[in-house]
C-alpha positions in Angstrom: 12.2 -14.5 8.9 15.0 -14.4 11.6 17.7 -11.9 11.0 21.3 -12.3 12.1 21.2 -9.6 14.8 18.1 -11.2 16.4 19.9 -14.6 16.5 22.8 -12.9 18.2 20.5 -11.4 20.8 18.8 -14.7 21.4 22.1 -16.4 21.8 23.3 -13.9 24.4 20.0 -14.3 26.2 20.4 -18.0 26.3 23.9 -17.8 27.6 22.9 -15.3 30.3 20.0 -17.5 31.4 22.3 -20.5 31.5 24.7 -18.6 33.7 22.0 -18.3 36.4 21.4 -22.0 36.2 25.1 -22.6 36.6 25.2 -20.4 39.7 22.3 -22.4 41.1 24.0 -25.7 40.4 27.3 -24.5 42.0 25.5 -23.5 45.2 23.3 -26.6 45.8 25.2 -27.1 49.1 23.6 -24.0 50.7 19.9 -25.0 50.7 18.7 -27.3 53.4 17.5 -29.7 50.7 18.5 -29.3 47.1 15.3 -30.8 45.5 13.3 -27.5 45.5 16.2 -25.6 43.9 16.7 -28.3 41.3 13.0 -28.1 40.4 13.2 -24.3 40.2 16.2 -24.6 37.7 14.3 -27.1 35.5 11.2 -24.9 35.4 13.3 -21.7 34.8 15.3 -23.4 32.0 12.0 -24.5 30.3 10.4 -21.1 30.6 13.5 -19.4 29.2 13.9 -21.8 26.3 10.2 -21.3 25.2 10.4 -17.5 25.7 13.5 -17.0 23.4 12.7 -19.8 20.9 13.8 -18.7 17.4 11.0 -18.0 15.0 8.5 -16.9 17.7 6.7 -13.6 17.0 8.0 -10.4 18.5 5.0 -9.9 20.8 4.9 -12.7 23.3 1.6 -14.7 23.4 -0.5 -14.0 26.5 -0.5 -17.7 27.5 3.3 -17.7 27.5 3.5 -14.5 29.4 1.2 -16.0 32.1 3.4 -19.1 32.2 6.5 -17.0 32.7 4.7 -15.0 35.5 3.8 -18.3 37.2 7.4 -19.4 37.0 8.6 -16.1 38.5 6.2 -16.7 41.4 7.3 -20.3 41.9 11.1 -19.6 41.8 11.4 -17.4 44.9 9.1 -19.7 46.9 11.0 -22.8 45.9 14.5 -21.4 46.5 14.0 -19.3 49.6 12.0 -22.1 51.3 15.4 -23.8 51.9 17.5 -20.7 52.7 17.9 -18.7 55.9 16.7 -15.1 55.3 19.1 -13.7 57.9 22.2 -15.3 56.6 24.5 -14.4 53.7 23.5 -16.9 51.1 25.8 -15.6 48.3 24.9 -16.9 44.9 22.4 -19.3 46.3 19.9 -16.5 45.7 20.4 -16.9 41.9 16.6 -16.9 41.5 16.6 -13.1 41.9 18.6 -12.5 38.7 16.8 -15.3 37.0 13.4 -13.7 37.7 14.8 -10.3 36.5 16.1 -11.9 33.3 12.8 -13.7 32.5 10.8 -10.6 33.2 13.2 -8.5 31.0 12.5 -11.0 28.2 8.7 -10.4 28.7 9.2 -6.6 28.7 11.2 -6.8 25.4 8.5 -9.0 23.9 5.8 -6.4 24.6 4.3 -7.9 27.7 5.3 -5.1 30.0 2.5 -5.4 32.5 3.4 -9.0 33.2 7.1 -8.0 33.6 6.2 -5.3 36.2 4.0 -7.8 38.0 6.7 -10.4 38.2 9.4 -8.1 39.7 6.8 -6.6 42.0 6.0 -10.0 43.4 9.8 -10.7 43.7 10.3 -7.6 45.7 7.3 -8.3 48.0 8.4 -11.9 48.6 12.0 -10.8 49.3 10.9 -8.3 51.9 8.7 -11.0 53.6 11.5 -13.5 53.5 14.6 -11.4 54.4 13.4 -7.9 55.3 13.8 -4.6 53.4 17.6 -4.9 53.6 17.5 -8.0 51.4 16.2 -5.8 48.5 19.7 -4.5 47.9 21.7 -7.4 49.3 20.3 -10.1 47.0 19.9 -7.8 43.9 16.2 -7.2 43.7 16.8 -3.5 42.9 19.0 -4.5 40.0 16.3 -6.9 38.6 13.7 -4.1 38.8 16.1 -1.8 37.0 16.6 -4.3 34.2 12.9 -4.4 33.6 12.7 -0.6 33.7 15.5 -0.1 31.2 14.0 -2.8 28.9 10.6 -1.1 29.0 12.1 2.3 28.1 14.3 0.9 25.3 11.5 -1.2 23.9 9.1 1.8 23.8 11.7 3.9 22.1 12.4 1.2 19.5 8.7 0.8 18.8 8.3 4.5 18.4 11.3 4.7 16.2 10.0 1.8 14.0 6.6 3.5 13.8 8.2 6.9 12.9 10.3 5.1 10.3 7.3 3.5 8.7 5.5 6.9 8.6 8.5 8.6 7.1 8.8 5.8 4.5 5.1 6.2 3.7 5.4 10.0 3.5 8.5 9.6 1.2 6.6 7.3 -1.1 3.6 9.6 -1.2 5.9 12.6 -1.9 7.6 10.7 -4.7 4.3 9.6 -6.2 3.1 13.2 -6.0 6.2 14.5 -7.7 6.0 11.9 -10.4 2.3 12.8 -11.0 3.2 16.5 -11.2 6.0 15.9 -13.6 3.6 13.7 -15.7 1.1 16.6 -15.7 3.7 19.1 -16.8 5.0 16.8 -19.6 1.4 16.2 -20.7 0.6 19.9 -20.7 3.7 20.7 -22.7 2.9 17.9 -25.2 -0.7 19.2 -25.6 0.5 22.8 -25.9 2.9 21.8 -28.7 0.1 19.8 -30.4 -2.3 22.8 -30.1 0.3 25.2 -31.4 1.1 23.1 -34.4 -2.6 22.8 -35.3 -3.5 26.4 -34.6 -0.4 28.3 -35.6 -1.2 28.7 -39.4 -4.6 30.1 -38.6 -3.4 32.3 -35.8 -0.8 33.7 -38.2 -3.6 34.4 -40.7 -5.7 36.1 -38.1 -2.8 38.3 -37.0 -2.1 39.2 -40.7 -5.6 40.1 -41.5 -6.4 41.8 -38.2 -9.2 39.4 -37.6 -11.1 40.1 -40.9 -11.7 36.5 -41.9 -13.8 35.2 -44.7 -16.7 32.8 -44.0 -14.6 29.9 -45.2 -11.8 30.9 -42.8 -14.2 31.3 -39.9 -15.5 27.8 -40.6 -11.9 26.5 -40.7 -11.4 28.1 -37.3 -14.4 26.1 -36.0 -12.8 22.9 -37.4 -9.5 23.8 -35.7 -11.3 24.4 -32.4 -12.9 21.0 -32.6 -9.5 19.4 -33.5 -8.0 21.1 -30.4 -10.8 19.7 -28.3 -10.0 16.2 -29.7 -6.4 16.6 -28.5 -7.8 17.0 -25.0 -10.7 14.6 -24.9 -9.5 12.1 -27.5 -5.9 11.5 -26.4 -5.1 7.9 -27.1 -7.7 7.7 -29.9 -5.6 9.9 -32.1 -3.1 9.1 -34.8 -2.3 11.2 -37.9 -4.6 8.9 -39.9 -7.5 9.2 -37.4 -7.0 13.0 -37.3 -7.2 13.2 -41.1 -10.3 11.1 -41.3 -12.1 13.0 -38.5 -11.3 16.3 -40.2 -12.6 14.9 -43.5 -15.8 13.8 -41.8 -16.3 17.2 -40.3 -15.9 18.8 -43.7 -18.6 16.5 -44.9 -20.9 17.9 -42.3 -20.6 15.3 -39.6 -20.4 16.3 -35.9 -17.6 14.1 -34.5 -17.1 13.4 -30.7 -14.0 11.5 -29.6 -14.2 10.3 -25.9 -11.1 8.6 -24.5 -12.0 7.1 -21.1 -8.7 5.2 -20.6 -9.7 2.0 -22.2 -6.5 1.8 -24.3 -4.0 3.0 -21.7 -2.6 -0.4 -20.8 -2.4 -1.8 -24.3 0.7 -2.5 -26.3 1.5 0.2 -28.8 1.3 -2.3 -31.7 -2.2 -3.4 -30.7 -3.4 0.2 -30.1 -2.1 1.3 -33.6 -3.9 -1.7 -35.2 -7.2 -0.7 -33.4 -6.8 2.9 -34.5 -6.1 1.8 -38.0 -9.5 0.0 -38.0 -11.0 3.2 -36.5 -9.7 5.3 -39.3 -11.0 2.9 -41.9 -14.4 3.0 -40.2 -14.6 6.8 -40.3 -13.3 7.0 -43.9 -16.2 7.8 -46.2 -18.8 7.6 -43.4 -21.8 9.9 -43.9 -24.0 10.5 -40.9 -25.2 13.5 -38.8 -23.3 12.6 -35.6 -20.4 10.3 -35.0 -19.5 9.2 -31.5 -16.2 7.3 -30.9 -15.6 6.1 -27.3 -13.1 3.8 -25.7 -14.4 0.9 -23.5 -13.2 -0.1 -20.0 -10.4 -2.7 -19.8 -12.8 -5.5 -18.6 -14.6 -5.6 -21.9 -13.5 -7.6 -25.0 -14.3 -4.5 -27.0 -11.7 -1.7 -27.2 -13.6 1.1 -29.1 -17.2 1.6 -30.1 -18.2 3.8 -33.1 -21.9 5.0 -33.2 -23.4 7.0 -36.1 -26.6 8.9 -35.5 -28.9 10.5 -38.0 -31.4 13.2 -37.2 -34.7 13.0 -39.0 -36.1 16.1 -40.6 -34.1 19.3 -40.8 -31.8 18.4 -37.9 -33.1 20.9 -35.4 -34.2 18.2 -33.0 -30.6 17.6 -32.2 -30.7 20.9 -30.3 -32.4 19.0 -27.5 -29.0 17.4 -26.8 -27.0 14.3 -27.8 -29.5 11.9 -26.1 -32.5 13.1 -28.1 -34.9 10.2 -28.7 -35.4 11.3 -32.3 -31.9 10.3 -33.3 -31.6 7.0 -35.2 -28.7 4.7 -35.2 -27.5 4.1 -38.7 -23.9 3.0 -37.9 -22.6 0.7 -35.2 -19.1 -0.7 -34.9 -17.4 -2.6 -32.1 -13.6 -2.8 -32.6 -12.3 -5.8 -30.5 -9.5 -5.5 -28.0 -7.5 -8.4 -29.6 -6.8 -8.4 -33.3 -7.8 -12.1 -33.5 -11.4 -11.3 -32.7 -13.6 -10.2 -35.5 -15.2 -6.8 -35.4 -19.0 -6.4 -35.2 -20.8 -5.5 -38.4 -20.1 -1.9 -39.4 -23.7 -1.1 -40.4 -26.7 -2.0 -38.2 -30.3 -1.7 -39.2 -31.5 1.8 -38.7 -33.6 1.9 -35.5 -34.6 4.9 -33.3 -32.6 5.2 -30.1 -34.5 4.3 -27.0 -37.4 2.7 -28.8 
């Protein structure tokens, strides 16, 4: 996309280049024959038009830079071939400023080696044609200075643009870090308030009795500890109804694990509440040794899975860990991500896990 300032600069470059052509036309009486000078004007006008064409990329293509360099080699040879190197040719040496302008365009468009090569050839050719004194009299030093200034300014602008991008990136990263830290603080405060609300009655009782709790109170403390763990590991799986049914299941002797792995994070609140309503209904009245509730990644059509495991015998086999091969699946439920989809059957035929 071409911005207004760039169009202004392109217009100024076009006018400046046209001025050199005007000087060449106004001094066609100086050369011995005007045809070489006219050919130089045409080639120079073509090279300038292509070099400052609107919509071209900032960095000049290498083929175009090579063409401009060839033009800068041809211009001095064509023009000075019809001029006397020892005479005062006035503006008939317009090619010097033209070469400086074209090489300045190359320097601005990131072809600096080509630009230095072009003005170096101009200087050498001028010395061969008119001697060292001609370097100052025809303006070669000025053309070299233009290229030098263009190189310095272009490098400074490139560095400034690079620094600006780095600062913008650092600002974005700092903003994201600050937002993440604020989110962590808000999350911690929310969890602390939840934990305090759950544990405050029992903590008050512990303080009142000096820690002398009855067996029933000690068991209640274990339930509260598990509820606090749910607030950390369960997060988006929790509603008041789910909390109530999970606590009821634990009082019936079921070991309940809630594992939120982010599968519900991007869902609409209405859909999430409907899914959790189904989850509460699934837990209500369930009797099993272990109950594992887990969210499913976003790519799946299933939102939440509920697995009930029973431990044969006296239950001591479960001490081997949650993946014990003696556990049997006696409950399996897949709650779909979209309400229109039907849930999988709540009860599955009992079969040993891993068999």
